[in-house]
C-alpha positions in Angstrom: 20.7 -9.4 -16.9 17.7 -7.5 -19.5 17.4 -10.3 -22.1 14.8 -12.3 -24.1 15.2 -15.4 -26.4 16.2 -14.4 -29.6 15.8 -17.7 -30.7 16.6 -21.1 -30.3 19.4 -21.6 -28.1 19.8 -18.0 -28.3 19.8 -15.3 -25.8 19.6 -11.2 -26.7 20.9 -9.1 -23.8 19.0 -5.8 -23.9 21.3 -4.1 -21.7 22.4 -3.2 -18.4 24.8 -4.7 -16.2 25.2 -8.4 -16.4 26.3 -11.1 -14.5 25.6 -14.8 -13.4 26.0 -16.0 -10.0 25.6 -19.8 -9.1 26.4 -22.4 -6.7 25.6 -25.7 -5.4 22.4 -25.4 -2.6 24.8 -27.0 0.2 27.9 -24.5 -0.7 29.9 -27.0 -1.6 32.5 -26.5 -4.8 31.4 -29.2 -7.4 32.8 -30.4 -10.2 29.7 -29.3 -12.5 30.3 -25.8 -11.1 33.7 -25.8 -11.4 32.7 -26.9 -15.3 30.2 -24.3 -15.9 32.1 -21.1 -14.5 35.2 -22.2 -16.5 33.0 -22.9 -20.1 31.1 -19.5 -18.8 34.3 -17.7 -18.3 35.4 -18.7 -21.6 32.6 -17.3 -23.5 33.3 -14.0 -21.5 30.7 -14.2 -19.3 31.0 -12.2 -16.0 30.4 -14.4 -13.1 30.3 -13.9 -9.4 30.8 -16.4 -6.8 28.2 -15.9 -4.3 29.6 -17.0 -0.6 25.8 -18.1 0.3 23.7 -19.0 -2.6 20.4 -18.1 -0.7 21.3 -14.8 -0.2 22.2 -14.3 -3.9 19.2 -15.9 -4.9 16.7 -14.1 -1.9 18.8 -10.7 -3.4 17.5 -11.2 -6.9 14.3 -12.1 -5.7 14.2 -8.6 -4.0 15.1 -6.5 -7.3 13.0 -8.4 -10.0 10.0 -9.2 -8.6 8.8 -5.8 -7.4 10.6 -4.2 -10.3 9.0 -6.6 -12.5 5.3 -6.6 -11.1 5.2 -2.4 -11.1 6.1 -2.7 -14.3 3.6 -4.6 -15.5 0.7 -2.9 -13.3 2.2 0.6 -14.5 2.7 -0.7 -18.0 5.9 1.3 -17.8 9.6 0.5 -18.4 12.6 0.5 -15.6 13.2 4.4 -16.0 9.6 5.3 -15.6 9.0 3.5 -12.4 12.1 4.9 -10.7 11.6 8.2 -11.4 7.9 8.9 -10.8 7.5 9.3 -6.7 4.8 7.0 -7.0 6.3 4.0 -8.1 9.6 4.4 -6.7 8.0 4.4 -3.1 6.0 1.3 -4.2 9.1 -0.4 -5.4 10.5 0.8 -2.2 7.7 -1.1 0.0 7.8 -3.4 -1.9 11.4 -4.3 -1.5 11.2 -3.9 2.3 8.4 -6.4 2.3 10.6 -8.9 0.4 13.6 -8.2 3.0 11.2 -8.7 6.0 10.5 -11.6 4.4 13.7 -12.8 4.4 14.6 -11.5 7.4 11.6 -13.9 8.6 13.5 -16.6 7.3 16.6 -15.9 8.3 18.1 -14.7 5.0 22.1 -12.6 5.6 21.0 -9.6 4.1 23.5 -6.8 4.1 22.1 -3.9 6.3 21.4 -2.0 3.2 20.0 -4.3 1.1 17.0 -2.0 -0.3 19.2 0.7 -0.9 21.8 -1.3 -2.4 19.2 -2.7 -4.6 17.9 0.6 -5.5 20.6 2.2 -6.3 21.5 -1.0 -9.0 17.7 -0.2 -10.3 19.0 3.3 -11.4 22.0 1.6 -13.2 19.7 -0.3 -15.5 18.8 0.8 -19.0 15.7 3.0 -18.9 13.9 1.2 -21.7 14.9 -2.0 -19.7 11.4 -4.6 -18.8 11.4 -8.1 -17.3 10.1 -11.2 -18.8 7.5 -11.4 -16.7 6.2 -7.9 -17.6 6.5 -8.4 -21.8 4.8 -11.7 -21.2 1.8 -10.0 -19.4 1.9 -7.5 -21.6 1.6 -10.0 -24.9 -1.1 -11.7 -23.1 1.3 -14.9 -22.7 1.7 -17.0 -19.5 4.4 -15.5 -17.1 6.2 -16.0 -13.8 3.6 -14.5 -11.5 3.1 -16.8 -9.4 6.3 -18.0 -8.7 7.2 -14.2 -8.3 4.5 -11.9 -6.5 2.4 -14.7 -6.0 5.4 -16.3 -3.8 5.7 -13.4 -1.5 2.1 -13.4 -1.2 1.7 -16.9 -0.1 5.1 -16.5 1.9 3.7 -13.2 4.0 0.9 -15.5 5.1 3.1 -18.0 6.3 5.0 -16.2 8.4 2.5 -13.2 9.2 5.0 -10.7 7.3 2.6 -8.1 5.5 2.7 -7.7 2.2 0.7 -5.2 1.1 2.4 -4.0 -2.2 3.1 -7.1 -4.0 -0.1 -9.2 -2.5 -1.7 -6.0 -4.3 0.4 -6.5 -7.8 -0.4 -9.9 -7.7 -4.2 -9.7 -7.2 -4.2 -6.9 -9.7 -2.7 -8.8 -12.4 -3.9 -12.4 -11.5 -6.9 -11.8 -13.9 -4.8 -11.6 -16.9 -2.6 -14.4 -15.7 -5.9 -16.8 -15.7 -6.5 -15.6 -19.0 -3.0 -16.1 -20.8 -3.3 -19.6 -19.1 -6.6 -20.0 -20.6 -8.5 -20.3 -17.1 -10.4 -17.3 -18.0 -11.9 -15.4 -20.4 -13.1 -11.7 -20.7 
């Protein structure tokens, strides 16, 4: 979902297909999950019940991290990142790196997860930007360490190469450190 905080307690959906997928970590159906699903459904929110929350989380990770990071590096919205041959190739490679990390962690991705995710990217609004991209452009602290930084670290832990995501992380890190008051320039 492309969205942003519009004010206290208010989220603005900026476009694109949107739905929420959530579950308990252990795949049980708890009372709190039932209650939350009921409230969201009553509010008209599209919901998904993932059979495996870990697969759902990794699929989201595979989508948002390369797209948001490359958008921030290129300073370009989704429509530009997905349509330029060079950035699309980097996007595809970055998604492949996360697929490989997930497989190393025994995540049960669908066989064509990168192609499926690229198809989903192609459905997004051309002017869309991730929260990471907007925060970095505005000089605010972002999710860089939790996104591209996590890919870099998991790659090092598992021995899976992550050159695209490591490049994104390393390239944006000075701006992130500046936003957090850890570096001045």
